[in-house]
C-alpha positions in Angstrom: 0.3 0.0 -0.2 1.1 3.7 -0.9 3.0 5.6 2.3 1.6 9.6 2.1 4.4 11.9 3.9 3.2 15.4 5.0 4.9 18.2 3.4 5.2 20.2 7.1 6.3 19.2 10.2 3.5 19.0 13.1 3.6 18.1 16.8 1.6 15.7 18.8 1.1 16.9 22.3 -0.1 15.0 25.3 -3.9 14.8 25.9 -5.3 17.9 27.9 -5.8 16.7 31.5 -8.2 18.5 33.9 -6.4 20.5 36.6 -6.1 17.8 39.7 -6.0 20.6 42.1 -10.1 20.7 42.3 -10.4 17.1 42.8 -7.7 17.4 45.7 -9.1 20.2 47.4 -7.2 22.9 45.7 -8.4 26.4 45.4 -8.8 26.7 41.6 -10.0 24.0 38.9 -7.6 25.1 36.3 -10.5 26.3 33.8 -12.0 29.5 35.7 -10.5 32.4 37.4 -13.1 31.8 40.5 -12.1 29.7 43.3 -13.9 26.6 44.6 -13.1 27.1 48.4 -16.2 27.4 50.8 -17.4 30.9 51.0 -19.2 31.8 54.6 -20.0 34.9 56.2 -20.8 35.3 60.0 -22.0 38.7 61.7 -20.5 38.9 65.3 -21.6 42.5 66.1 -24.3 43.7 67.1 -25.6 40.3 67.7 -28.6 41.1 70.0 -29.1 42.7 73.2 -27.0 45.8 72.5 -28.1 49.3 73.1 -26.4 51.7 70.7 -27.6 55.4 70.8 -28.1 57.3 67.4 -25.4 59.7 66.3 -22.8 57.4 68.2 -20.2 55.6 66.3 -20.1 51.7 66.7 -18.0 49.3 65.1 -19.7 46.3 63.1 -18.0 43.2 62.8 -18.0 40.1 61.4 -16.0 37.0 60.0 -15.8 36.4 56.2 -13.9 33.5 54.3 -13.0 33.4 50.9 -15.4 36.4 50.1 -14.0 39.5 48.6 -16.5 41.9 49.3 -19.8 42.6 51.5 -22.6 44.8 51.8 -23.9 45.8 55.2 -27.5 46.7 55.8 -29.7 47.6 58.7 -33.2 47.8 60.0 -35.4 49.4 62.6 -38.4 47.3 62.2 -37.3 43.7 62.4 -36.6 43.2 58.7 -39.5 44.8 57.2 -37.5 47.3 55.3 -33.4 47.0 55.2 -31.6 50.3 54.5 -27.8 50.2 52.9 -25.1 51.3 55.3 -22.5 50.7 52.4 -22.0 48.5 49.1 -19.3 47.3 48.2 -16.7 47.0 51.3 -13.8 44.8 51.7 -14.8 41.6 53.8 -11.1 41.3 54.8 -11.3 43.8 57.2 -13.8 42.3 59.3 -15.0 45.7 60.9 -16.7 49.0 59.6 -17.3 52.1 61.8 -20.8 53.0 61.7 -22.6 56.0 62.7 -25.7 54.8 63.8 -28.9 56.7 62.9 -31.2 57.8 64.9 -34.5 56.0 65.5 -37.0 59.1 66.1 -38.6 60.1 69.2 -40.0 56.6 69.9 -36.5 54.9 69.2 -36.6 51.1 68.3 -36.2 47.9 70.1 -36.1 45.9 66.7 -32.9 46.8 65.0 -30.7 44.3 63.2 -27.8 44.4 60.8 -27.2 42.3 58.1 -24.4 40.8 55.8 -24.1 39.8 52.3 -21.7 38.3 50.0 -22.0 40.9 46.9 -21.3 38.4 44.4 -24.0 35.9 45.9 -27.2 37.4 48.0 -28.1 34.0 49.2 -24.7 34.0 51.0 -25.4 36.4 54.3 -26.0 36.7 57.6 -27.8 38.8 60.2 -27.6 39.6 64.0 -28.9 36.8 65.5 -31.6 38.8 67.9 -32.8 42.2 68.0 -30.9 45.4 69.4 -32.0 48.6 70.5 -31.4 52.4 69.3 -33.0 54.5 72.4 -35.4 57.5 71.7 -34.2 60.6 70.4 -34.7 63.6 72.7 -33.4 67.3 73.0 -34.4 69.7 75.8 -33.2 73.3 75.5 -31.3 74.4 78.9 -30.6 77.9 77.9 -32.8 80.4 77.4 -35.9 78.4 78.5 -38.0 81.1 79.5 -37.7 84.3 81.6 -34.4 85.2 80.3 -33.9 88.9 79.1 -31.6 88.8 76.1 -30.2 92.0 74.5 -30.4 92.7 70.5 -26.8 92.9 69.0 -25.3 90.9 71.9 -24.0 87.4 71.8 -26.0 85.0 73.7 -25.6 81.3 74.6 -27.9 78.5 73.4 -27.4 75.5 75.2 -29.2 71.8 74.8 -28.9 68.4 75.9 -29.8 65.7 73.3 -29.7 61.9 73.0 -29.6 59.8 69.6 -29.3 63.2 67.5 -26.7 64.0 65.3 -27.7 67.4 64.1 -30.1 69.9 65.3 -32.1 72.9 64.2 -32.8 76.0 66.3 -35.5 77.8 65.7 -36.2 81.3 67.2 -38.9 84.0 67.1 -39.0 87.7 67.7 -42.9 87.6 67.2 -44.2 84.5 68.7 -44.0 82.7 65.2 -40.9 80.5 64.6 -39.3 81.6 61.2 -35.8 81.8 61.8 -33.6 78.6 61.7 -30.1 77.8 62.7 -28.3 74.6 62.1 -25.9 73.3 64.7 -24.3 70.0 66.2 
């Protein structure tokens, strides 16, 4: 029988094998840039029972394994509505300094924080139980009646507040509040 020889040289290489790392528990399967390591996220604080005043800075903490970025949310109504705190945020930090919002004049005892994997929203955790943001309040200390303030002179305005970040001071020269000053 006749023999045919090609005019060009070619190479035969070995058969492609799947990367064995996937099957031995390695991080990559050789075919994707994603890893197959287990991913977990656990909220550690607040985890229930805390009282965090509005306008205070509290550290949110968590443990995350093999998750690059997380989303943090909070609720003041036991999860009926969630409000984004930050998205995305590096999961590896394990902490976020949160300026706690006020919860109004009634406060809330049904607050929780939720952490979520940005790439997979089915991977999340939240506070194990509710925490409290106490009622917001403000009381004018000075002037509070009977003082004789003179026009054109500086006068101190003092107040006590709780769970409030900013206040608006309204004053009147004719028993109708028409002037506003914003303060902290």
